[in-house]
C-alpha positions in Angstrom: 0.0 0.0 0.0 1.3 3.5 -0.9 1.9 5.7 2.0 1.1 9.3 1.0 2.9 10.6 4.1 6.1 8.9 3.0 5.8 10.3 -0.6 5.0 13.8 0.7 8.0 13.8 3.2 10.4 12.5 0.6 9.2 15.0 -2.0 9.6 17.8 0.6 13.1 16.6 1.4 14.2 16.4 -2.2 12.7 19.9 -2.8 14.5 21.3 0.2 17.8 19.9 -1.0 17.2 21.1 -4.5 16.4 24.6 -3.3 19.4 24.6 -1.1 21.7 23.5 -4.0 20.3 26.0 -6.5 19.8 29.1 -4.4 22.0 29.0 -1.2 25.1 27.0 -2.1 26.0 29.1 -5.1 26.7 31.9 -2.7 29.6 29.9 -1.3 30.8 28.4 -4.6 34.4 28.2 -5.8 34.6 29.3 -9.5 30.9 28.4 -9.9 31.3 24.9 -8.4 29.4 23.9 -5.3 28.2 20.7 -3.7 26.0 18.4 -5.7 23.3 17.6 -3.2 21.3 15.7 -5.8 24.2 13.3 -6.2 24.6 12.9 -2.5 20.8 12.3 -2.1 21.0 9.6 -4.8 23.9 7.9 -2.9 22.1 7.9 0.4 18.8 6.7 -1.1 20.5 3.9 -2.9 22.5 2.9 0.2 19.2 2.8 2.1 16.8 1.3 -0.4 18.9 -0.8 -2.9 19.8 -0.7 -6.5 16.3 -0.5 -8.2 15.1 2.4 -6.1 18.6 3.9 -6.2 18.4 4.0 -10.0 14.9 5.5 -9.8 16.1 8.2 -7.5 19.1 8.8 -9.7 16.7 9.2 -12.7 14.5 11.6 -10.9 17.2 13.8 -9.3 19.1 13.8 -12.6 16.0 14.9 -14.4 15.4 17.6 -11.9 19.0 18.8 -12.1 19.1 18.6 -15.9 15.9 20.6 -16.2 17.1 23.3 -13.8 20.6 23.8 -15.1 19.8 23.8 -18.8 22.7 21.6 -19.8 22.4 18.6 -22.0 19.2 16.9 -20.8 19.9 13.3 -20.0 23.6 13.4 -19.0 22.9 13.8 -15.3 20.0 11.3 -15.5 22.3 8.7 -17.1 25.1 9.3 -14.7 23.0 9.4 -11.6 21.0 6.3 -12.6 24.2 4.3 -13.1 25.7 5.6 -9.8 22.5 4.9 -7.9 22.2 1.4 -9.2 25.8 0.5 -8.5 25.8 2.1 -5.1 22.6 0.3 -4.3 24.0 -3.0 -5.4 26.8 -2.6 -2.8 24.3 -1.5 -0.1 23.6 -5.1 0.9 27.2 -5.6 2.0 27.8 -2.5 4.2 26.7 -1.3 7.6 24.6 1.8 6.8 25.2 3.8 10.0 29.0 4.0 9.6 30.4 7.5 9.6 32.8 7.0 6.7 30.4 5.2 4.4 28.7 8.3 3.0 32.0 10.1 2.7 33.8 7.3 0.9 30.7 6.8 -1.3 30.6 10.5 -2.1 34.3 10.5 -3.1 33.7 7.5 -5.4 30.5 8.8 -6.8 31.9 12.2 -7.5 34.8 10.7 -9.4 32.3 8.4 -11.3 30.0 11.3 -12.1 32.9 13.4 -13.3 34.2 10.6 -15.4 30.9 9.8 -17.0 30.1 13.4 -17.8 33.6 13.9 -19.1 33.3 10.9 -21.5 29.9 12.1 -22.7 31.3 15.6 -23.3 34.3 14.2 -25.2 31.9 12.0 -27.3 29.9 15.2 -28.1 33.1 16.8 -29.5 34.0 19.2 -26.7 37.7 19.7 -26.0 39.3 21.2 -22.9 42.5 21.1 -20.9 42.1 18.1 -18.7 44.5 19.2 -15.9 42.9 22.7 -15.6 39.4 21.1 -15.7 40.3 18.7 -12.9 41.8 21.5 -10.8 38.9 23.9 -11.3 36.0 21.5 -11.4 36.6 18.1 -9.9 38.7 19.1 -6.8 36.3 21.8 -5.6 33.3 19.6 -6.2 35.0 16.8 -4.4 35.8 19.0 -1.4 32.2 20.3 -1.2 30.7 16.8 -1.6 32.9 15.4 1.2 31.7 18.2 3.5 28.0 17.6 2.8 28.0 13.8 2.4 27.5 12.9 6.0 24.8 15.5 6.9 22.8 14.5 3.9 23.1 10.8 4.7 22.2 11.3 8.4 19.0 13.3 7.4 18.2 10.6 4.8 18.5 7.9 7.5 16.3 9.9 9.8 13.8 10.3 7.0 13.8 6.6 6.4 13.0 6.1 10.1 10.2 8.7 10.1 8.6 7.3 7.0 8.9 3.6 7.9 5.5 1.9 7.7 4.2 1.1 11.2 2.3 -2.2 11.5 
């Protein structure tokens, strides 16, 4: 049975993170790069709910981010779906309340997202200086994602507890 309370609370949480990512975090950006809260939410969701729902959340957050940023629609959806599925596949083998789990997952997912988007951009014919791009895009994003990974994961864990079906 579908719990409308659960759906409403998760939609509210996704909306809050999205508003935070698009309106507040750019004030503290480094050369226009800030934390990717939609990626961190996809990670936490897939660690909590598994690969299929992780891929679904990746699709939805990637779609939301793609529509809001105006970049190539589908790149973030594709990358987030793959990351959500793979991270969710590993979720059965890890203890979800560890402190370093969301941080290490954020590091890995940030590299994976960067690599997937980089390959797609190269396939589309874009050329750029890789070293400069890594220094000005990947490293700041990695630092921001490390800082926000644990708080997003803790709130997602609390959300899972609040929305758990009571029998």
